[in-house]
Steps between C-alpha positions, in 0.01 A plus 500: 500500500602488133218257419251716688603813309476309175149385582401855590637624166310224321157570652515875570443606134194274487352666806585851385326458164197334659480771765516761223197335341319514834573872540403580141169319547428693820578828322266416212764454229412134451131428443322165504435495121867581435619228740271245338654580161847501653452146634377394157805659336738317736324167452456508122796706378780587746541165678488293179769731358699446819477123458614519138796721587625326816453139389614579146820660632586200721729240342296212638643230276854533641389469864239228446487230767218246481541408868477863614205569271320199648566622856361846416199343331416268790550770763283754318228247427488395864481858627200579281295182508625351826406822677166512318408153624624577851329838541175433315319340800596787733325782310124540498535733202634256240529782245772655718725192509658568160605853599645372828694216337640727229641734766652202685662350190586775252839663564655820376771319305542773239571773756709300748643213295787626291586792730567278803701246299711778347556654843634170635684351202550786256275342236144377464606134477207264450240753617380572142440125455296490821299803383441346157348194668299642789363820343306307231381258769391792721277631225359166381430389857343834591259472207410149614454609863259777410298256292479238776147595591233238533239713328395242244281273708786455746722340234829688501654280230198494274552533124369856523746602770795323335421681175488828691837428664660409169373818337620703797849353470551535124355852488680631810720791382781416745516139383509613137789733588682216678465268200634766262790572737585129529498458122733799464735362767521140378523605134788730589323770303580867548198728482579788259593821682214690339260261678705420812548860616130595515419151635753549779370849577143372532620204710676738737170674579331181622631468856491871596152546354374189679654623826332840461168320450575276797562798727196684367283196572622478858212548745638498852166435668443186292856380557442541872187289471693229308822521699481145641454331163760731341758407765408133457573518126825686575608230745462227240662713227804613699552221753292192421619468140863507609440233764316278251733529199855598595581200728412259218705705253798486735462122540499472119836673495409848379749765605608858423321667208252215451396523864480880497274492194273247672495715814378796295237286331370365830542780753501832314203729574178471304534673164297800388386286205283307747303820563464568126396141428250492789334817373500379141355157580234586756707426810530697823710799397480671839638198685767447232604864527545471876684170473746636243573812704537320834710214363733748329554678831552181701734350238764753601544293815420151375717495186791642698448230763483216246811622316685518832391148592611356166834684518563389857475136388725567198217411260535816291 
């Protein structure tokens, strides 16, 4: 019951803010031009500031573990590109595959990560290290996914497409923010208060503004029409990822905080950033919106169940 209440407390604020956005849109407070600019603000300003603040604040060097970093890297890489190769033949609309895979692979580690670890152990443990590894990978891999389109004579890995991918990666605002944050963390450099305070304030607007936009973009009729594919992506995000990754992690000897952090990486709901990225990069924003909302709701049950399973076997 305690785990269930915790999960409710973790996801309820997300739903409330998103629902507020939905109501405001219906009442005419949020217009399409405003929402378009809001998405752009989150993608180019607020989320990069969030990356700089959160990764810069984490003392990554003291918790560094090459073995754990490698596990996170392999697991994340498999979820993105393994799923892409698996699902690609099953969709007639190849353009849609990238949006689907992103919603299967990209977890809400920033929202769920540290809070769950702190609730169990009283501190964030290695969760900041996990976030520092997978969040950059999420963004690099998402850019690659949305550029995996055989529109250059059918040659996905043509020089033209590779150049486009490279440009997309090095100019992606989130990746730039991650790099700055990592430099700050590893250099053990303290950002001056006159810069840090406004940076932190802007960073704090990212998630709530993105959730308002998410709720405002929610179109129930289109979600109903996509419900099967939305639930399919939710199944892989909340159940399939756990079944694929956690048993191997357990066999490798991961326990306690390391296992909890990997659970959050693999089986947390799809992050609102997936919706922002899909819209910004020409993906299916409507599907992504529905997948984020539905997975957040279902995660109340699934995360509680997985935590209970791991506790029952004395693994955490």
